[in-house]
N, C-alpha and C positions, 0 to 999 in steps of 0.2 A: 601610473595614467595614464589611461590608451589613447589614443591620436582621438577617435568620438568623442572624449570625453573632454581631451584639452579642447579640443572646435568649440562645442555649448559652452563649455566654460568661459572662451574669447566671447563669443559670437554675444555671451549673455552679459557682458562685462560692456561691451557695446550699447545691448539693445538699453541699456539703467540712461546711459550721458544718455541714448541717442532720446528715450522717451523721457528725458527733463526738458529737453530743451526748449516745446510751448510753456511749460511753468516760469521757466527762465529767464526768458524770453523776451528784451525791449529792445527799444530803438538802435540800441546802439550794439545788437546782438540781433542778428536777423535770425530765424528759424530755417533749418536747415533739410533741408530732404534730396531725402540720397535717392535718387532714382537710377537701378541695374536695370541691364537687361540685354543681352547673349547673343544683340546680330550685329549689324555695322550700322554704327554713325548714318550712311546715305542711303538706308533702307528704310520704305515705309515707315516701321515703326521706328526707323534708328531719327525720323526725320519730325513726328508724331513729337514723339522726348524731347530733343531742342525746342520746338516750339514751346510746348505746355512751359515749360524754363522760360523760355520768354515769353510767353502773355501771365505769369504769373509772380515777375518777382517783375515786371510792367508794375502789374497791376494792383499791387502790394506796396508798391511804391518804398519798394528796395526791403521792408521788415520779412519776406521769405527771399529765400536764397538755395535754388535746386540745383542740385549736382547730378552733373548726367553718367555715369558708369556704363558703357556699351559694350562689347564685342568678350562680353563674358571676366572682364578687368575684376571684377571686386567674385565673382559669385557664375562659377557652372549651371544647367543644370538642374543638376539632381538636389542643391545647398538654398537656390538663394529660394523656396517656399520659406525652408527654414530660418533662414537670414531674415523673413518680413515678418518673424511669426515674432520671432528674438527679439525683434527692431534694432538688432544691426543696421539696414537699409526701410524706409519709406516707406518707398512705390519700387513695384513693380512692371511687368507687360506679357506676364508669360503668358503662355500657348494654352487655351484652350486644353488640350488635351494635358496638361498636368495635373492639373485637380483630382483626375481619379485615381491617382497612386497618391492623393491627402485625402480619400476617404468619403470624397461628393464625387460619387460616383453617374451623377447624372448631365453633367458637365463631356463623357464623353460623347453622346449621343450627337455631339456636334464633329466626331472624328466617321461615323456612319459612313461608306462606301455610297459615292450617288444621290446620298440628299440632299443637295442645292442645285438646285437646275439654275438656279445665274443669281448673282448678288442681289439683285433686291429680292431674289426668296430668303437670302439668307438675313440678310437686316429685320424683316416682316418679322423674322426670329429673336432678335436682340434687340428690337426698337420697340417691342411692345412687350405683352402679362410676362412671355415666354421667358424674355431673359431678366426682366427683373424679378423675376421670383428664383431664377437659377443664382442670382446674386447673393438675394436673402439666405440659402441655404449656404453658403462661410462663411458667412458672419458668427457661429456659432463657434469657428475655425479662428474668430479673429482677425480675419480678412471682410475689408468692406471694399465693394467694387464702384467703378467710378465709370467704366466706358468700356464699349468692347471697338474695337478696331479689325478693320478688315484688312486681307493681304491677301484676297484670289486662292485661283485654286492651284492645286499644286495640279505637276507634272512626273512625270518619274525618270531615270539615268539610269543608266548599264555598260559598262564596256565590251554588251552582243544590243541587236535591238532586240527592242520589245514591244511586238507588231500583237502575240494572243499572246492565251492563258501560258499554255508549253514553253514560251519564253524564258519564263520565272522556276522553275521547275529548278530547285538546289542551291535559286543563286542566294550569297544573303544579301540582305538588305536592311539597311539601318533606322529605323525608327524611333519616333517618341517613345517615354515610357507610357504602353496607354493595353489598355486587354485587347483594343478594338482593333489599331493597328498593327497589331500585333495579328487577332484573328485572321485582318484583312491578308494581307501576307501569305500565311497558313495557305488560306483559300483561293490564293493563285499561282502557290505549291511555291511560293520562295520561303527561308530559312529565315524569319524576323531576328535583331541583333541591336535591339536598344540601347546606345549612343548618346555620351553629347554633342550639342551643338560644334561646338568647340573641338573637335575630337575629330571630324568626320570628315574635312581637307585629310588630313594626313592620315586618317584611315584607306581611305579610298584612295591613294595616291596608293601606299603600301599592298593593300587590295587584302587586309585585313576585311572588308569587307565588297563588294562587288554590286552594290548600288547603291538609291535613296528617294527618296522621294522628295518636295517640296515645292516653292515657286519660286518661280524665272527670277524675281526680286535676292535673292536671298542665296538662289545656284548663280548669280555675278556677280553678286561683292563679294561670295564665300572663294569663287575661284571656282566651284563646283566643275563648270563648265570644259577644264584644265585638265582633270585627270579622269573624267567619262566619255568613251566616246557616241553615248548613244545617248540621246532624247527624245520620248514619245512625250507628244502633249495630251495625254490622256484628260485631265482633269476631273481628273477621280475624289477629290476631297476634296477640303477644303481646309484655308488653316488664316486660323482668326489670335486675337491676342486681347484677354482684361484687362486693363489699366486697374491695379487695386494698391492700394494704401493699408500699413497698420492701422486698424478699426480703436486700438488704444492711441496712437496718436492722433487721427483726426480726429478724433471726441474729446481728447483734450486742448485743440487748437482755441481759439479765442472767434464766437462765432461770425466776425467779422470776414476772419481770416477767410473760413474755413467755406463761407457762400463767393468769395472771390475766386476763391481755388477749384470749384467747383467748375466757376464759369468761365474759367478758362482753360477749365477739361476737358469745358464740351464743344469746346470753339478746337480746340490743340485733335481733339476727336472725329469734329466736322475735318480737319483737313485732312485729317490722314486716311479717313475711309477715300475721302476724293484722288488725290496722289495715288491711290494702291494702283486703284486700274493703269497706271496711267507708266506708274515705272515699273510693274511689272510686262507692259509690250514694249518698254523701252530695253529695257532685260536682253528678253528674248528677240529683240534688235540686234545689239550689240557679245550677243549669247552666235547669233547666223553669222556674223559680219567676221567673228573671230576666226569661222574654216577651223576650228579645234575639235570641230564637234553637228552631230548629222542630228536634225530636229525632223520629227513624224509627228503627223496628223493619223490619228488611226481612222480607216475607215467604219462608216455607220458600222459593218458586218464586223467589225473588230470591237465597239464597243459595247453592242449586243453581246458579240460573248462574255469582255470584259463583268458587265452586268448581271448576268448572268448566273457566274461564276462567283463573284459577290456578293448577291441582293443576299443571299443567303445568313451572311454576317448580325442582317440585321435582327432574323429570329436570332441566331443566338445570341444578341447580345441584352433583349428582353430579358433574363436573369436580374443580367450584371447594370444596366442603366435603369432599366424598370419600362416595361409597354407604355404604362401613363406614357410618360417622358417623352419617350418614342412620339406616341399618336400623338402626342399634344402636339410635338413637334412637324409633322407630319403637317396637319391639319394647321398651321398655321407658317409653316413653307409652303403652304400648295404639293405637297410628294405626292408624282404618282407612281406607282407600282408598275418596273417594264414587266411589258407580257409575253 
């Protein structure tokens, strides 16, 4: 029996126990929801997960217990979706880029560079019919979408200044597993490197990769700024998460519990989205105050050059993401292609 088979066997055994919980649940034995994620507790995602835990336990009168596992304590990026599908965990909040490798490529529309001009444009997509339709595409995979959590715009970092497109040439840049992000880095002349988030700090510190992209709150809480000399406030991409649950587990819950948890998630989503901008702004100020890295704001001319280099990725990805999906998101977000 190889390692992969062993791991799947263990996950399946855990799944059998986890999915049985709603059926045997009673007053003395609360229904347990394991909520796993890969970032620190003191990030917008981490705080959102904690808020859901508090609301769910309070509103169900203790009939539900939510166990939150941050910082990849249970599963890394590549493992967590399989664990959810098998029922080893009941709830996740992966970044939207994770659904492309799962086979739901339409979600990769969120990775397209410069597609959202601001947070309002992002929420016009996720909080409307487009967001609901995308969630429906997850159901055949045994996954139910409960909410979209916004975490703001991406910045770029490296141990050299990243001002113009030529600065990226030959750099090994860490990305999530996304064909869109792969194409983005190649369009800039960089070499994309897929890597688990939990491994990023050590990889940057040792020089396995030269740089990365991400949001300020993650740069600060994971101490990425300590091993990167330069950060560019490019706002070229957007990071968001989908809070998802194992569909079989969710459907097996008592109806009143399901309704209460949905309400708790709605309020936790409002909270997580409300703190994202503030948390990222605070993180940038703490990074600036540390004096360990430089923060650079691109000029209008430099951003125009970035956009000119990256816009062909939109066209290139039509065959993968779907031209209709891209155009639908353009319309909902009010996207206007740069001239």
